[in-house]
C-alpha positions in Angstrom: 0.0 0.0 0.0 2.9 2.4 0.8 4.5 1.8 -2.6 1.1 2.5 -4.2 0.7 5.8 -2.4 4.2 6.9 -3.4 3.4 6.6 -7.1 -0.1 8.1 -7.0 0.4 11.4 -8.7 2.3 12.1 -11.9 2.2 15.7 -13.1 4.1 18.8 -13.8 5.3 18.7 -10.2 5.8 15.9 -7.7 3.4 15.0 -5.0 3.8 18.0 -2.7 2.8 18.3 0.9 -0.4 20.1 1.9 1.7 22.6 3.8 3.8 23.4 0.7 0.8 23.7 -1.6 -1.4 26.0 0.4 0.9 29.1 0.1 1.1 28.5 -3.6 -2.7 28.6 -3.9 -3.0 31.6 -1.7 -0.4 33.7 -3.6 -1.0 32.7 -7.2 -4.5 31.1 -7.1 -2.9 28.0 -8.7 -5.4 25.2 -8.5 -4.5 21.6 -8.3 -6.7 19.5 -10.6 -6.6 15.7 -10.8 -7.8 13.1 -13.3 -8.0 9.3 -13.0 -6.5 6.7 -15.3 -8.9 7.2 -18.2 -6.3 6.3 -20.8 -3.6 3.6 -20.7 -0.9 5.9 -19.2 -0.9 9.2 -17.3 0.8 11.2 -20.0 -1.9 10.3 -22.6 -4.6 11.1 -20.0 -3.1 14.5 -19.2 -2.8 15.4 -22.9 -6.4 14.3 -23.7 -8.0 16.0 -20.7 -5.9 19.1 -20.4 -8.2 21.3 -22.6 -11.2 21.0 -20.4 -9.2 21.7 -17.2 -7.5 24.7 -18.9 -11.0 26.0 -19.9 -12.2 25.6 -16.4 -9.2 27.3 -14.9 -9.5 30.2 -17.3 -13.2 30.7 -16.4 -12.3 30.6 -12.7 -9.5 33.2 -13.3 -6.8 30.9 -11.9 -3.6 29.2 -12.9 -3.6 25.4 -12.5 -1.6 22.2 -12.4 -3.0 18.9 -13.7 -2.0 15.6 -12.1 -2.9 12.1 -13.3 -3.2 9.1 -11.0 -2.0 5.7 -11.9 -5.0 3.9 -10.6 -8.6 4.7 -9.5 -7.9 4.3 -5.9 -5.1 6.8 -6.1 -7.5 9.6 -6.9 -9.4 9.0 -3.7 -6.1 8.9 -1.7 -5.0 12.2 -3.3 -8.3 13.9 -2.4 -8.3 12.5 1.1 -4.7 13.8 1.7 -5.7 17.3 0.7 -3.6 17.4 -2.4 -6.3 18.3 -4.9 -8.7 21.3 -5.3 -10.9 19.5 -7.9 -10.9 16.0 -9.3 -12.3 14.0 -12.2 -13.1 10.8 -10.4 -14.5 7.5 -11.2 -17.9 6.8 -9.5 -16.4 4.4 -6.9 -13.3 6.5 -6.4 -15.6 9.4 -5.7 -17.6 7.5 -3.1 -14.4 6.3 -1.4 -13.1 9.8 -1.2 -16.5 11.2 -0.1 -16.6 8.5 2.7 -13.2 9.6 3.9 -13.3 13.3 3.4 -16.8 14.5 2.6 -15.9 15.8 -0.8 -18.9 16.5 -3.0 -19.8 15.7 -6.6 -20.9 18.8 -8.5 -21.2 17.4 -12.1 -21.4 14.2 -14.0 -19.8 13.9 -17.4 -22.0 12.9 -20.5 -20.8 10.4 -23.0 -22.7 10.1 -26.2 -25.1 12.6 -24.6 -25.8 10.2 -21.7 -24.7 10.6 -18.1 -24.7 6.8 -17.6 -22.7 3.7 -18.7 -22.6 -0.1 -17.9 -20.2 -2.5 -16.3 -19.5 -5.5 -18.5 -17.8 -8.9 -18.4 -16.1 -9.9 -21.6 -15.1 -13.4 -22.6 -13.0 -15.2 -25.3 -15.3 -15.5 -28.3 -15.2 -19.2 -28.6 -16.3 -19.8 -25.0 -19.9 -21.1 -24.6 -21.6 -19.0 -22.0 -25.4 -19.4 -22.1 -25.9 -18.4 -18.5 -23.6 -16.1 -16.6 -21.9 -16.7 -14.2 -23.0 -20.4 -13.9 -21.3 -21.5 -17.1 -18.0 -19.8 -16.3 -17.1 -21.7 -13.0 -13.4 -22.5 -12.9 -12.5 -20.2 -15.8 -9.7 -17.6 -15.4 -11.1 -14.1 -14.5 -9.4 -10.8 -14.4 -11.0 -8.0 -12.3 -9.7 -4.5 -12.5 -8.1 -2.6 -9.6 -10.1 -2.2 -6.4 -10.7 1.5 -7.1 -12.6 0.8 -10.3 -16.4 1.0 -10.3 -17.2 -1.2 -13.3 -14.1 -3.4 -13.0 -14.2 -4.3 -9.4 -17.0 -2.8 -7.2 -20.0 -3.6 -9.3 -19.1 -7.2 -10.3 -18.1 -7.8 -6.7 -21.5 -6.4 -5.5 -23.4 -8.5 -8.1 -21.4 -11.6 -7.0 -22.4 -11.1 -3.4 -26.0 -9.9 -3.8 -27.3 -11.4 -7.0 -25.1 -14.3 -8.1 -24.4 -15.6 -4.6 -20.8 -16.6 -5.3 -17.4 -15.8 -4.0 -15.3 -14.6 -7.0 -11.9 -15.8 -5.6 -13.1 -19.4 -5.3 -15.6 -19.5 -8.2 -13.1 -18.4 -10.8 -9.3 -18.6 -11.2 -9.3 -15.0 -10.0 -6.9 -12.1 -10.3 -7.4 -8.4 -9.8 -5.5 -5.1 -10.3 -5.5 -4.8 -14.1 -6.3 -1.7 -16.0 -9.4 -1.8 -18.2 -7.3 -1.6 -21.4 -5.1 -4.5 -20.1 -8.3 -6.6 -19.5 -9.5 -6.0 -23.0 -6.2 -7.0 -24.5 -5.7 -10.0 -22.2 -9.1 -11.6 -23.2 -8.6 -10.7 -26.9 -5.2 -12.4 -26.9 -6.4 -15.4 -25.1 -4.4 -14.8 -21.9 -7.5 -15.0 -19.7 -11.0 -16.4 -20.3 -12.9 -13.6 -18.8 -12.4 -10.0 -17.6 -14.3 -7.0 -16.3 -14.6 -3.7 -18.2 -17.1 -1.0 -19.1 -18.9 -0.5 -22.3 -17.5 2.9 -23.1 -13.9 1.6 -22.9 -14.6 -1.4 -25.0 -16.3 0.7 -27.7 -13.4 3.2 -27.6 -10.8 0.6 -28.0 -12.6 -1.0 -30.9 -13.0 2.4 -32.6 -9.3 3.1 -32.1 -8.3 -0.3 -33.6 -6.7 -1.4 -30.3 -8.9 -4.5 -30.3 -11.1 -6.1 -32.9 -14.8 -6.2 -32.3 -14.9 -10.0 -32.7 -11.8 -10.6 -30.5 -14.0 -10.9 -27.4 -17.7 -10.9 -26.6 -19.9 -9.4 -23.8 -21.4 -12.1 -21.6 -22.8 -9.9 -18.9 -23.9 -6.2 -18.5 -25.0 -4.3 -15.4 -27.8 -1.9 -14.8 -27.0 1.7 -15.7 -24.3 3.4 -13.6 -23.6 7.2 -13.3 -20.6 8.4 -15.3 -17.5 9.9 -13.7 -17.9 12.7 -11.2 -16.3 16.1 -10.9 -15.8 16.6 -7.2 -14.6 19.3 -4.9 -13.3 19.1 -1.3 -15.7 19.4 1.5 -14.4 22.8 2.5 -14.7 24.3 -1.0 -16.4 27.7 -0.8 -20.0 27.7 -2.0 -19.2 30.3 -4.7 -16.5 28.0 -6.1 -18.9 25.0 -6.2 -21.5 27.1 -8.0 -18.8 28.5 -10.4 -17.5 25.1 -11.3 -20.9 23.6 -11.8 -21.9 26.6 -14.0 -18.8 26.4 -16.2 -19.0 22.7 -16.8 -22.8 22.5 -17.5 -22.4 25.4 -20.0 -20.2 23.2 -22.2 -22.5 22.2 -25.1 -22.0 19.6 -27.8 -20.1 22.0 -30.0 -17.7 23.2 -27.3 -17.2 19.6 -26.2 -15.6 18.8 -29.6 -12.6 20.9 -28.7 -12.6 20.7 -24.9 -13.2 17.0 -24.3 -12.0 13.7 -25.8 -14.1 12.1 -28.5 -17.7 11.1 -27.6 -17.8 13.2 -24.4 -20.5 15.7 -24.9 -20.6 17.9 -21.8 -21.8 17.6 -18.2 -25.0 17.6 -16.1 -25.3 19.0 -12.6 -24.9 16.4 -9.9 -25.0 16.0 -6.1 -23.9 13.2 -3.8 -27.3 11.6 -4.2 -26.5 11.0 -7.9 -24.1 8.3 -6.7 -26.4 6.6 -4.1 -26.3 3.3 -5.9 -22.5 3.2 -6.0 -22.5 4.0 -2.3 -25.0 1.2 -1.6 -22.7 -1.2 -3.4 -19.6 -0.1 -1.5 -21.4 -0.6 1.8 -22.7 -4.0 0.7 -19.2 -5.3 -0.1 -17.8 -4.0 3.2 -15.4 -1.4 1.7 -17.1 1.6 3.3 -19.2 2.1 6.4 -22.7 3.5 6.4 -23.0 7.2 7.4 -23.9 7.7 11.1 
């Protein structure tokens, strides 16, 4: 865990202490923005998401630094340690951070004009899976890292509450992979099954990184809320309102230059928007109910 924390943030500067960062913010209004591992490596993620953060900072009248975490859990740790003023977080990462720090979601990103997506399980195309998970007992299964909503939390929740199985004994189980790695591993025949989310699979197929027939979807979840934009619990109300206003004002046309392909803007959100994710986190024992 300690080695994981040491490599959490990769950006224009190293992971600075809260004491070192606060004077910078006070003197130059430099904001610290964070984004999770939405692309295969932090450098690609920063390049793809820099325009929207630059736009936000400009509208707020502030300079900024953008950091990219190497895993979804890392974003929650960064927010919890006070090293970020705003973060683009996966749904589960947001709930973890909220549970630890009280940070609040202010917006949900839209993808193909929808603020929702689905967790999926993919399989090698030749496998016969008429009923999931029953027909997959004993197969090799790769879950994503424990900070991933679709790659770990949701399939773990379904396993406990719907399928009534223990993943680590039902399958030849591993965890900790990125979503991209899971797609490639199944497509190359390295594992039988893996978790992912529909947006990622579609994007990788569109980019030619995997072929559409190299794997198949054998299970899909109910709709899940897309990634959250979250601010710390102590953020001024005016800042919360400003951020929400700037993001929700991004229309389809502006999104073409500010956001990666197929992202089309934002809708306003609150913590309640992520209630189902919180419920799943409590059910699998990773967070405690609020007092």
